[in-house]
C-alpha positions in Angstrom: 6.9 4.0 -20.3 5.2 7.3 -20.8 4.4 6.4 -24.4 2.8 3.2 -23.3 0.8 4.7 -20.4 -0.5 7.8 -22.1 -2.8 6.1 -24.6 -4.2 3.8 -22.0 -5.1 6.6 -19.6 -7.0 8.4 -22.4 -9.7 5.8 -22.1 -9.6 5.0 -18.4 -12.7 7.1 -17.8 -14.7 4.4 -19.8 -14.0 1.7 -17.3 -17.2 0.4 -15.8 -15.8 -2.3 -13.6 -14.8 -1.8 -10.0 -11.3 -0.5 -9.5 -9.3 -0.1 -6.2 -6.1 1.7 -6.7 -3.7 1.3 -3.7 -0.4 3.2 -3.3 2.0 4.0 -0.6 2.0 7.7 0.3 5.8 7.9 0.3 6.4 5.9 -2.9 8.1 7.9 -5.5 5.4 7.1 -8.1 2.4 7.9 -5.9 1.7 10.9 -8.2 1.0 8.5 -11.0 -1.7 6.6 -9.1 -3.3 9.9 -8.1 -3.2 11.2 -11.7 -4.5 7.9 -13.1 -7.4 7.8 -10.6 -8.3 11.4 -11.4 -8.4 10.6 -15.1 -10.4 7.5 -14.5 -13.2 9.3 -12.6 -13.3 12.4 -14.7 -16.5 12.4 -16.7 -17.1 8.8 -15.8 -20.7 8.0 -15.0 -19.6 5.0 -12.9 -17.5 6.4 -10.1 -19.4 4.7 -7.2 -17.2 1.6 -7.7 -13.9 3.4 -8.0 -11.6 4.1 -5.1 -8.1 5.5 -4.5 -6.5 4.2 -1.3 -3.3 5.9 -0.2 -1.5 4.2 2.6 0.0 6.8 5.0 3.8 6.7 5.4 4.1 3.6 3.2 6.5 3.0 0.3 6.4 0.3 -2.4 8.1 -2.4 -0.4 5.7 -1.9 2.5 2.9 -3.0 0.2 4.7 -6.1 -1.1 5.0 -8.0 2.1 3.9 -5.7 4.9 7.1 -6.3 6.8 7.3 -4.6 10.1 4.8 -1.9 9.1 1.8 -4.2 8.5 0.8 -1.7 5.7 -1.1 -4.1 3.5 -4.8 -3.3 4.0 -6.1 -6.9 3.9 -9.4 -5.9 5.5 -10.0 -3.3 2.9 -9.1 -5.7 0.1 -11.5 -8.3 1.4 -14.3 -5.7 1.9 -13.8 -4.4 -1.7 -13.7 -7.8 -3.3 -16.8 -9.0 -1.3 -18.7 -6.0 -2.4 -17.8 -5.8 -6.1 -16.9 -9.4 -7.1 -20.3 -11.0 -6.5 
């Protein structure tokens, strides 16, 4: 996987479209979303429409169906889509 991701991340700071990265704080791969977001906004003139949303105490499965935790930020998703998908 790292061979596949590395070239993609090299150009992520050229993304002009809106991006919302959502990850559970306790998910084992949270570091990857943090690193990918940092690479995307570094030297990118369009950072006003980029956001990293880390869900406290959540793991991957919490963000698939919400389960008992209600971790899926539906209000935030709606707000982001309404603002940037006009």
